[in-house]
N, C-alpha and C positions, 0 to 999 in steps of 0.2 A: 735446627742446628746445622742442617745440611748446607745452608747458604754460606756458612763460614768456610767451606771448602772451595769457594769460588773467589779467587783473588781479584778477578775483574770487577766483581761487585763490591768489594771492600778494599779501597785503596787507603790502607792505614799507614803505609810507608812509601810516600811518593818518591819517584826516581828523578824525573826531569822537573826541576823547580826554578822559580824566580825568587829573588831576594827582596830587599827592603824597598819601600815606596815612601814618597814625601809629598805632602799637599798642604797648602796654606791659603786662607782667604785674604785677599787684598782689597784695595779700594774699589776696583771695578769688577771683581769676579773671583775666580779660583784659579790657582796655578798648581800644577802637578808634575812630578818628575819621577821617572823610573828608568833603570838601566835596561840594556838590550842584550841580555844573555839568558840562556836556559841551561842550567847546570845539571850534570849527571853526578850526583853526590857533590864532590868538591871540584869536579872537572868541568870546565867551560865547554859543554857538549855542542850547543847550537848558538852561534853568534848572530848578531843583527836580528834578534827576535824581539819585536815590540810587545810590550805588556800593557798597552792601553787600547781600549776598544771604544770607538765613537758610536754611541747608541743613536743619537740624533743631534740636532744643532744646539741642544741645551744640556746634554749629558755625556760624560765620559766615565767608563768603568775601567779601573786598573786592578791588577791582581798580583799577589805574591803566593808562592806555594806551587801546587801541582799544575803543570801546564796542560795536561790532558783534561783535567777537571774543568779548567777555564775554557778550553775549546768547546766542551759540552755546554757550559753555561752560556757561551756566546750564542749557540743555537737556541737555547731556551729563551734568552732575552729577545732575540730576533722574532721568534714565534709569538712572544707576548706582545711585541709591538704590532705585529700583523693582526693579532686577535683584536686589538683595540681599533684598528682601521676597518675591521669588518662592520663595526657599529657606527663609526664616524671617520670618514676618510681623512679628516684633519686632526684626529686625535694622535697623541704621542705620549710616551712615557715621561713622567717628571722625575727629578732626582729623588724626592722623598717617596714617591710611589714605587719606584724601582728598588730603592733601599728597603722599604717595608716588605716588598715581595720577596727579595733575595734573602732577607733575614728569616722570614717564615719558611722558605724553602730549605735553607741551610740548617735551621733548627729541627725541621722535620727529618731531614736526612741524618742528622746527628742522633736524634731519638731512635731512629731505625738501626742504629749501629752501622750505618753506611755513610759516613760523613763526606762532604765535599771539602777536600783538603786545600782550601784557599783562604787567604786573607784578602778581603775585597775593599776597595775604596770606590764609592759612588760620589762623583763630584759634578756639580752643575749649577745652573741658575733656575731656581724654583719660582713659579708664579704665585704671588700672594697679593690678592686672591686671583688676579688674572695675569695674562702675559704682558700687560702694560706695566706691571711692577714686578720685576725679577729680582730675587734675593739670592745671594750666593749660599751654597749648601755643600757640606762635606759629610758623608756618612761612611762609617766603617763597619764591617762585618767580619767576625772571626770564624774559624772552622767549626766552632761549637755553636754557631748560630746566635752569638751575642752581637747585637747591633746598637750603635750609638752615633749621635751626631757630634761634631766638634768644629772648631775653627782652624785647627792645624793638626797634623798627624804625621808621625814617623813610625813605620812598622818594622818588624824583624829586628835585626841588630841595630838598626837606626833608632829604634825606640829607646835603647839604652845609651846610645852614643850622642844623639842629637836632639832628642825631643825637648829637653830643657832649653837648649840654645834657641830652638825655633820659638818656643813659648816666650822666652825673655825678649827677643827682638820683636816678635809680633805684638806683644802686649804693650811695649813702649810706644808703639805707633797706634795702639788701639785698633789693630787690624785695618788701618787706613793707609798702609804703605802703597807706594806706586807699583806699577807693573815691573819696572826695571829693578826696584828694590826687592820685590818678590822673587824675580829671576835670580838676582845676585845671591839671595838667601838659599835658594834651592841649588844653585851651582856650587856654593860652598858646602852644602850638605853632601852633594854627590862626590865632591873632591875628598872630604874626610871619609866618606863611605868607601871609596875605592882604596884609600890607604889602610883601612881597618878590617874590611870584610874580604876574605880570600875568595868568595864566590861572586864578588861584584865585578862589573865591567866598566871600562873607562868611557864607553859609548852609551849615551842615554837620550831618552826622549823628554822633551819639555813642552807642555801644552797649557793653554789657558781656555777658560770658558767665561765669556762675558755676555752682556745683553745682545752683542752683535753676533754671537755664535761661538762655535768651537774653532780654535786655531791650534793646529799641531805643528810645532816648529820642526825644521829639518833636524836630523840627529846631531847632537852636540858631542864634544869630546872633552874629557878631563886631561889636560896636559900633565899636571902634577909637577912635583919638585923632588929631584933626587938628592937634595941636600940633607933630607931627613934620614937617608940611608946611613949616615955617619953615626946616628943614634942607635941603630940596630946592633945588638950584641948578643952574646951567649948562644951563638949558633954552632960553636965548635963541637 
């Protein structure tokens, strides 16, 4: 019981956090979008903070939740990659392998009553069975260690606002939309997200993972429309 007196060991109430994330599989790979702010409660404490981590040329990890926990996870992932290279200099983490590892780690920490307070998206191109045939993959892990794979995902408040919209559009194209269409979908998600989530930021990162590797676009901005301000009322 003495461990419960150590707040550093049990981050049950994160302070600096990231909000929703969006990812979707399209014809050539995976596209993922996250905003660039770290919030202290409801206050935008740190601006221009990226929430995507490039593991290698086939994998990106994005996070929502506690920023400090994700910084720790970045070191864990980097050490895991180096461990593989000790046995084979050409070895690297695959999306499914990293997703399975992080799921086990987060479930273990949850079972120890010392959870990692992050929602994580592992996105990338998985070799099936070799790197000559790469298949897009999106894996999600919750703070309780629940892991699953999907073809599209919206986390946080976005799961309630935009998950169905993403599914409807993605399924009409059978997840064969073009890169531009995938970007347009994610940009629309980020715009609605900024309107509805008080912890969201109008600056965001947009990345793709294809057979040619990871491409992280320069930071984008939501311009928005102030016409909707006429619909806001009952603030008297």
